[in-house]
N, C-alpha and C positions, 0 to 999 in steps of 0.2 A: 197818534200824536196827542190826541185829547186825553186818552187814558194815561199816557206817560206824564203829561202835565199835571193831571189830577193827582197821580201817585206822588210826584215830587212835592206838590204843595201839601199833601197830607203828611209826608215825611217831615217837611220843614215845620209845620204847625204842631206835629206830634212831638218834635224836639222842644218846641216852645212850651208846651203844656206838660212836659215830663211824662209822656205816655210811653209805655213799653212797645217795642224794644229800643226806644230812643231816649231812655231815662238815665243812662249810666252817669251823667254829669251831676244829677240832682243830689244824691247823698253827700258827696264831697263838698259841693258848693253850700248846701244848707248847713253843714257842720262847721265850715270855715268862716262863713259870713256872720256879721252881727245879727242878733235875733230880730231887731226892728227891721233891718233890711230884708231878712228872710220873710218876715210877715207881709211886707209889701210885695216882694217878688213872687210869693206863692198865691197871690190873689188878683191884684189889678192886671198885670200882664197876662195872666192865664185867662181871666174873663175876657179881655180884648181878643186874645187868640181864638177862644171858643166862638166869639161873635163873628170873627172873620171866617172861621171854618163853617159856621152855620150859613153865612151868605154864599160862600163858595159852593158848598154841596147842594143847598136847596135852590139857590137862584141861578148859579152858574152852570151846574151839572145836574139839574133836576131830572133830565131825561136818562141819566146814567145811574139813577138811584139803586137799581138792582146790582150794579157793579160796586159802587163805593160803600154801600151798606154792608156788604160782606167784608170788605177791608176793615171798616170800623168795628164790626162785630168781633173780628179776631183781635184787633188792637185793644178793644175794651176788655175782653176776657183775659188777655195777657197782662194788662195793666193792673186789673183787680187782683189777679193771682200773684204776680211777681211782687207787687207793692205790699200786700199783706204778709206774704211769706218772708219777705225781706225784713219787715218791721218786727217780726217775731224774734229775730236773732239780734236785735240792737239793744244795747244798754245806754248809749248816748241818746238823750232825749231829742235833740234837734235832728239827729240822724234818723231816729224812729219816726219823727214827724215828716221827714223827707220821704220815706217810703210810704207813709200814710197819704201824702200828697199824690204820689204816683197812683195809689189805689183809688183815690177819689177822682182822679182824672179818668180812670176806667169807668167809674160809676156814671160820670157825666157823659162820656162817649157812648154809653149804652143808650142814653136818651136819643142820640142821633139816629139810631137804628129804628126808632119809632116815629120818624118824620112822616107826614108833615106836621099836622096840628098838635097832636099829643106830645110829640117829641120836642117841638119848639118850646111849648109852655113848660114842660118838665125841665128842660135844660136851663131856661131862664130862672125858674124857681130854685133849682139846685145851686146854681151859681150864686144867687143872693144868700142862701142859707150857708153855703160853704164859706163865702167871704166873711160873714159875721163870726162864725165859730172859730175859723182858723186864725183870723186876725186877733181875736180875743185870747186864744191860747198862746200865741207868740207874745202878746203884751204881758201876760202873766209870767211867762218864762223870762222876759226882760226885767220885770219888776222883782222877781224872786232872785234871780242870779246876779242882777246888776250888769252894768256895761262891761265889767271885767269878767263876767260869766263864771262865777265861782261855783255854780251848780250845773254840772254837765250830765251826770249819769242819773239813772233812775234812783239809785241808792242815796244820792245827794239830796233828794227831795223828801227823805224821811223826816218826819216831825214838822213839816211845813205848816200843817193845820194847827199845831200848838203855838207856833211863832206868829203866823199870819192867817188867822182863821177865815177872814173875808176873802183873801186872795186864794186860799185853798178851795173855798166854796165855789168861786168863779171858775177856777181851773176844772173842778169837778163837773160843773155845768157844761163847759165847752167839750170836755172829753165825752160826756154822756151824749151830747149832740152829735159828735163825730161818730160815735157808735151807731146812733139812730134810735135812741130811746124815745118812747112817746112823750108828747108835750114839749118837744124841742124841734127846732127847724130841721135838723138832720133827719129826723124820722119822716116828716112829710116830704122832704126832698127825695129820699130813697123810695118812699111809697109811690110817688108819682112817676119816678123813673122806671121802677120795676113794673108798675101797672101798665105804663106805656109800652114797654117791651113785650109784655104778655099780650096786650091788645094787637100788637103788630105781628104776633105769631112767633116771637123769638123766645120760646119757653126755656130752652137750655141756657141762654144768656142770663135770663132772670134767675134760674137755679144757681148758676155759677156766682152771680152777684149776691144772692142770699147766703150761700155757703161762705163766701169771703167776708160778708158782714159778721157772721158768727165767729170766724177766725180773728177778726179785728178786735172783738171783745177782749181777748186775752191780753194783748199788749196795752190797750187803753186802761183796762181795769188794773193791770199790774202797776202802772204809774199812779193811778188813783189810790190803790191800796198802800203804796209807799208814802204818798202824801199824808195819809191818815194813820200811819203807824209810828211807833216810837222806836228810837234807835236802841240797839241792844246794849250799847255801852252806857246808856243813861244820859248822854250829853244832848245838847240842843241841836247838834249837827252844824251844818254850814251856816254861817251868819248871813242874814239877808238884810235888806233895807228895813228900817224901822217904820217908814211911812211911804205911801204911794204918792207920787207926784201928781199935781193937779191935772196936767194934760193926760197923763196915763189913766187917772181916775175917770175923767170924762169919757175917754175912749173905751175903757172897760164897761162903764155904764151903758154906753150906746150899743156896744156889741152884745152885751148880755141881754139888754132889752130887745134887740132885734132877734136874737136866738130864741127867746121865749115867745115873742109875738108871732114869729113864723111858725112856732109849734102849737100855740094856743089859738091864735086867730089868723090863719093864713089866707083868709078870703080875699083881702084887699090885694095882696101881692099876686095871688092866683088870678084875680081879675085882670091885673095889669099884664101878667104873662100871657093870658089868653088873648087880650087885646093886641099885644105885640105879635103874637102868632097870626092873628087874623089880618093885621095890617101887612105883615110880610107876605102872606098868601094873596092879599088883594092887589099888592103891587107886583106880583109875579107876572112877567111879560109872557104873552101867548105867542103862538106861532104866527097868527095873523098880524099881531103888532110888529113882530120882527120883519115880516114881509113888507108891511106898509112903510115902516121907517127906514128900510134898507136904502132906497135911493137918496133920501135926505142925508143919511149918515155918510154915504159915499161922496156926495157933493161936499 
């Protein structure tokens, strides 16, 4: 019964974080919802769901780690592979980012196989870096396409660097961070996740993750190349807003600064992640604690 309960909770939270094979709703919802809503939906609820999964697996079912780590190993490998292969075939930008979100859920789940200490810290750091770069990317999509979303496909972004050079540069920063290029938050996030999986002995999972990171370069760089290319007909392409709104500018500045800081000076956030890991382990109940508190709980 305990294994069945754990499996059902992993299924429910896997649906919440868009992990394969519970991901089928994600591309259609991301494509149909407004870009600001998608930016929020792909970060805050996912971070909360991963936090719940962390407490359930490590605190609630710590003695069954040899069982649920195998389940999460398989889900992580499926999410990384299905997400990146699905993104390769997309021309719609939001749909491509939806499959990218599935792949990043797999990267984060890989950290759960490296529990307790290294995996907790890696999961916390990756969540922070992914939130910054993903929110920034969707803000750029919103500002470039407008609320009417006039720019949907990769080809629609051709010439964006000529019309909005700052916006194009920020999009390039977020895309490079999603790839995992050094000096960005995405690089250190993937580095700590894969190093944690290797230290835990999951060599093949790290290999699968590294291969998928290479595959992801294609569709991210395809969009970036379109941003910095000229249209063949010589026109300026799809019209965009002439100026960025003040709230969007502040949000872009904060997300870009966070993406760079996590890539250049990650020490502070790593220290906080290690402290959170230590606190979670310090508060882990022991068998003697459970025996001592059992009569009081029953009363």
